[in-house]
N, C-alpha and C positions, 0 to 999 in steps of 0.2 A: 410850339411859339420859339421866335427868338429869341434868345438873352441879349437881353437891356442893362443898361448899366445900372440899374434900380436891382435887378433881378439877380447878376452877379454879383450886386455889394452883400444883398440878402444871403447871396448861396454862401460868401467868403464868411462874414457874420455865423451864420447858422453852420457850418463847418468847425470854427473857433470855438464854440459853444459846443461840440461833440456832438451834436445831432445826429442821427443818423440819414444818409443818404436817399432812405422811404421820405422820412418826417419830411426834408427840404424838396425833395419832389412835390408832397403834397399839398405844402405851400404856394409853391409857385406853379401847380400845375403843371408840373414835367417828369417824366418819368424818374426811377431811380438811375436807372444806367445812364438816362441826358446828363443825372448830378452826377454820378460819379466821373463821367467822359471830362464834365468840363472842370470838375474839381482838379484831375491829371492834368489838365492842358492850366490851369494854371497854378501849378503844383502846391499846389494843397494834400494832395491824395497821399502822402508819404507820410504817415504816422508811424512812429518808433512808439512800442511800447513801456519803453527804459525811460524817454524823455514825455513828462510831463507834459500836457496841454498847456498854453500859454492863458493866461485869463482874459477873460473879454474884457477890454475897456473902449469908455464913453467914444475913443476915437473909432473901433472898430465898428459902433455902430452908428455913426456921423449924428450923433447925439439924437439920433430916432427916438421917439415916445415909445416907449415900450406900454403896450397895454397889457392883462389880467390875459388874455389870449397871447399875445406874443412868450409869454413867460413860461419858463417849461423849469423843471428839478433844480437844475443847476443855476439857477440865475437867479440873483439880488430880489428880493419881493420889497425895497424899502421903497413907501408911498413918497411920491414928488408934488408937492403943491397940494391942492383941496380937493377932495372928491366930486363935488361940485362943479368945479372949473373946466376948461373945456381943455386945456393945457398940462390937466394930472396926468401923472403917468409913472410907471416904478423903475427903478434905477436900470436892472438888466443885467449889471455885470456878474462876473460871475461870483459866486457866492462861498463861502466860507464852510467847508463839510462839517457837515450837521448842524449847522446853524442857516435860517433863509437871508441873510443876509450878507455882503460884500465885508470884504478886509474892513472897511473904511466906517461903513454903516455899523457893523458890528463892534467897533471902538465907540462909537455913541449909542448902542442899544444895550449894552453889555458891562456897565461899569466893573472894577473889579473896587473890595473894599478897602487897598488904599485911599483911590480916587475919592470912594464915600465917604472915608474920617476925613479927606481934608476939604468935604463941600459944605 
């Protein structure tokens, strides 16, 4: 299979999410080695353990609607829209460790006592 613009964007987004080359390869119908080779050519393969991975933001996934099948354990599960609607999806940004949501949606979902007293 040849690398298309779409498959390269998926590779980049999944790589930045911290997914394994095997996972990415399965999603794209390619081998692990093909994914590693392309990531290397794109300059993505140099991961430093001392530098945390940058969080995935909406621009990284180009506002691609995230279905439950697209999510992994490191992605925000905040629902967007109504489950019955065709455009229903999940946020998909990097989640806060120990929480199911990204920083923005945690601020909405988990209100502190000071906020509750003011409400």
